[in-house]
C-alpha positions as a printed NumPy array, in Angstrom:
array([[  0.052,   0.202,  -0.122],
       [  1.457,   3.045,  -1.004],
       [  0.993,   6.316,   1.287],
       [ -0.307,  10.258,  -0.173],
       [  3.203,  11.099,   0.339],
       [  4.709,   8.308,  -2.539],
       [  1.279,   8.683,  -4.456],
       [  2.351,  12.572,  -5.168],
       [  6.263,  12.127,  -6.21 ],
       [  5.029,   9.704,  -8.936],
       [  2.37 ,  12.219,  -9.745],
       [  5.178,  14.783,  -9.637],
       [  7.723,  12.798, -11.615],
       [  4.69 ,  11.775, -14.133],
       [  4.129,  15.351, -14.793],
       [  8.071,  16.479, -14.956],
       [  8.745,  13.69 , -17.012],
       [  5.919,  14.588, -19.615],
       [  6.952,  17.959, -19.928],
       [ 10.881,  16.633, -19.703],
       [  9.748,  14.451, -23.126],
       [  7.58 ,  17.175, -25.019],
       [  9.611,  19.576, -25.056],
       [ 13.586,  18.764, -24.139],
       [ 13.985,  15.186, -25.47 ],
       [ 11.2  ,  15.019, -27.995],
       [ 13.782,  16.05 , -31.465],
       [ 16.167,  13.488, -30.072],
       [ 13.35 ,  10.586, -29.74 ],
       [ 11.359,  12.414, -32.881],
       [  8.108,   9.446, -32.168],
       [  4.919,  10.536, -29.337],
       [  5.673,   9.2  , -25.682],
       [  2.706,   8.785, -22.72 ],
       [  4.159,   7.893, -19.305],
       [  1.131,   5.947, -18.282],
       [  2.327,   4.977, -14.788],
       [  5.29 ,   5.483, -12.31 ],
       [  5.559,   3.278,  -8.77 ],
       [  7.722,   4.551,  -6.743],
       [  8.8  ,   2.021,  -4.017],
       [  8.03 ,   3.788,  -0.099],
       [ 11.571,   4.66 ,   0.178],
       [ 12.137,   7.025,  -2.496],
       [ 15.013,   5.09 ,  -3.898],
       [ 13.587,   4.021,  -6.78 ],
       [ 10.981,   4.962,  -9.228],
       [  9.815,   2.308, -11.839],
       [  8.59 ,   4.817, -15.365],
       [  6.02 ,   3.19 , -18.151],
       [  5.27 ,   4.249, -20.903],
       [  3.971,   3.722, -24.488],
       [  4.836,   4.856, -28.101],
       [  2.755,   5.238, -30.405],
       [  4.47 ,   4.882, -33.192],
       [  3.935,   0.786, -33.416],
       [  7.219,   0.551, -36.341],
       [  9.724,   2.475, -34.66 ],
       [  9.573,   1.22 , -31.513],
       [ 12.565,  -0.25 , -30.293],
       [ 14.807,   2.71 , -32.372],
       [ 12.549,   4.49 , -30.17 ],
       [ 13.33 ,   2.588, -26.753],
       [ 16.996,   2.668, -28.246],
       [ 17.266,   5.921, -28.828],
       [ 15.245,   6.952, -24.704],
       [ 18.497,   4.391, -23.384],
       [ 21.018,   6.754, -25.196],
       [ 19.362,   9.577, -23.18 ],
       [ 18.64 ,   8.381, -20.494],
       [ 21.099,  10.218, -18.286],
       [ 20.128,  13.221, -19.591],
       [ 16.397,  12.23 , -18.432],
       [ 17.728,  12.118, -15.49 ],
       [ 20.01 ,  15.285, -14.893],
       [ 16.799,  17.408, -16.112],
       [ 14.219,  15.189, -13.937],
       [ 16.352,  16.076, -11.053],
       [ 16.63 ,  19.526, -11.776],
       [ 13.383,  20.572, -11.771],
       [ 12.31 ,  18.228,  -8.551],
       [ 15.051,  19.657,  -6.964],
       [ 14.067,  23.647,  -8.099],
       [ 10.036,  22.406,  -6.355],
       [ 11.484,  22.152,  -3.45 ]])
């Protein structure tokens, strides 16, 4: 069972990642990506992000591009979340 705090943080991560994919990473990834849900552990150390990719033919390529930009996405998310304190 998740607490209100973990639910709020999951919602924040979902919103911020949506903005990151829409504004910053879209040009590099190139496909429409939807963040479907975020699950955060109770100790807030791990967050699992679930997303869907609209383009069925290019899913593997898009996933590879997301994995290549993983560090940039994490950094941008950390900057945004840190600034909201």
